[in-house]
N, C-alpha and C positions, 0 to 999 in steps of 0.2 A: 670370327663370322659364322654363323648355322650350317652347319652339313647341309649338301644337297640336297633337293628331297622334291618328288612328284606331289603334288596338290588336286585335290576335286573338292570343289566346292556343290551343295545340294542345291543349292539357292542364295541370292545375294545375299550380302551381309552377313557372313555367319554368324552367330551368338555361343557357340560351341564349336570344340575343336576335339578331335580323336587324333593324337598322335601314333602312330602304328608301324612297329619295329620288325623288319625281316628277320629271318633265319640266315643262317650260315651259308654262304655264297651265293644269296639271291640277291636282291637290290628292292629299291621301293617301289617297282612293279609287277611285285609279287603278289600283294595282296589289293592291289588297286582294282581284280574285277570284283572282289568281293561287296563294293559299295552299291550296287544297284540289286542284290541279294540279302545284302542287311538292310537297310534303310526302309525305314515305315513311312506312309503318308504323312504322319500326325504329327510327327516330328521336328523340333527346330532347324533352322538352317543350321546345317555343320560346314568345318571344314576338313577333311580328311589331312592329315600330310601324313608321306611315307618316303622317310629320308632313307639313302641308301650310307649304308656303313662301309670306312674307309676300307680300303684294300691293304692286305697285310699277309706276310706269311704263315699259316696255320699249321703247329707241330704234327698234329697227330694225321695232317692229309701229306704228309714229308714234306713239311715246308712250301708246298705251293702258295702262291700268293693268291687270293679271292677275296671278294669283303666278309667282313669279321666284325662282329662289335669286340673280340677279345679273341685272344690264343687262345686253343685246346689243347694242353699238352699232354692228357690223359685219358682214358676209356674210364677209369673211376671218376664217379661221379662228385666223389670228395677233393679230390686234386683237379678235376675236368678245367675248371674255371680259371683264367689268370685273372687275379685280383687285381691288378695294378692297370690291367686293360678294362676291367669291367667299370673301376672308377673314372677312370678316362672318359668311357662310355658316358656312363652315369653324366658328367660334368656336358659333354656334348649334348645330351638328352636335356638337360638345364639350361642351354643357351636357347633349343627348341622353343621349351617353354616360355622362357625371357622373350622371347621375339613374340609369340603367339600373345602374349601378354601386351606386349608395345600396338598389338593392332584388334586391341581391346576385348580380348577375350579372358577374363579373370582364370586363375589358378580355379577356381572351384566349376568353371565351367572348362576343365581340358582331363578327357578321358587319356591314358595311356596306355597303351597296349602293346603285345608282342608275341610272337609265335618264336617257340623254340629258342637258340640263344639272345633273341631279341627279349623273348619273354623274360629270360634271366636279368638281362638287364631293366625292363619295366620294373620288374618286382625290388631289382636292389636301390634302383633311382625312389620308388616308393616309399622304401624303407627309411631313407633320409632326409625325404620332403618336409620342411619345418613349416612350408604352407600346404596345406593338403590339398590334393586334386580332388577329382569329381568322381573317380575311380580307378581303378587298376585292373589290366585284363593281360592273364597270363596263360598260354595257350601251350599243350605239350613241351612244358619246360619243368624247371623248378628256379629254386632260390641261393642263388649262388653265396659261398660260406655260410652258412646257419648256425655255424659256430661261433660268426661273431656279430653276429644278427642283432644282440639283446644291445651290444656297445655303439652298432651303429643307426640304431634306432633313435630316429628323432622324437621330439617330443609331439603328440600327439599327431604323429603318424599315421594312429591306429582309427583314426575317422574316416580313412581312407574305404570303402567299400573293395572287397576283391571279387573277382570273376577267375577262376580258374577252370582249365577243360583239357581233358587227357586221351586217347586213344588205349582202350587197354591191351590193344596186339601191339603197342610201339616197341621197337627194339630200338632205338637211337635214342630216348629217352627212357628208362624202363617207368611205366607208371607208378610204382612204386616211390620212385623219386619223386614225382608231380604230389601223390596222395601225402608223404613226409615233410614236403614243403609246405601241401596245405596247414597241415597240421601245424609244424614250425610257425607258420603266421599269427594259426587261431591262439598259439600259446603267448604270442607278444602281444594278445588281444585285438588283431583283426578279426572282422565280419568276412571270412572268407563263404562262397558260393560255389562248391568244389560237383563237378560234372564228370562223367565217363562216357565214353563211344564206343562201341565194337569200330573199332580203325588202326589203320597203323599211323604212323607220324604224319598226320595230316589236318585237313578238315573236313566235316560233312555239315550236312546242311542241317539236320537236327540241330548241330552243335550253334550255327549260324544261329535258329530258330531262336534257342535258347539264351545266346548272348544279344538279342536284340528287347528279348524280354528284360531282361538285366539291363538293359540302358536306356530301356524306356523309362524304368523306376528311377534310374540316375535321372532322366531328363524330367521328369515329373517332381522329381525332389528339389531341382535346382532355379 
């Protein structure tokens, strides 16, 4: 069964889906307030799906149990992501995508987005997509296990456009890690729109506006 999720529809009979993954310790409610700030009047009917990550122990937080897409074992980004946990969450994302397809929304009209840990899962899932999505969004995040990205890359996955954004003062996920991840995706053949903003580990109105412009281009192309 797919994960429990909060849903918001902008109009009846949605033709597109934006599947949005929250960060560590949050839940699906975290980004729901962004909908009225992001959505534009000329957009098609959308369904936003904000799933709740499973509750699990997180090593870096002294084993405290919280909603997490994977365990975080170290501050070092190269060792941070529990690869088995990432892949388990990728499978959960695939189940949510499959459910949207049964509801009449094809993969070509699904955007996969995520913030921080959720963004890492979104990028990892996009890398492995054999049927490309409309686009991938990674906010204040990084690509897990970049050393194995080439081996994990599915044929045709590079057709998915990518929007990545980061705060220049981010002390949780260093901006250099985001930039290196964007460069790694470009090296694999992805078209990446990379943006930075003067903020911490957060989102800002300028970022939302830029993401809105990027999404408008996706809707126009679809």
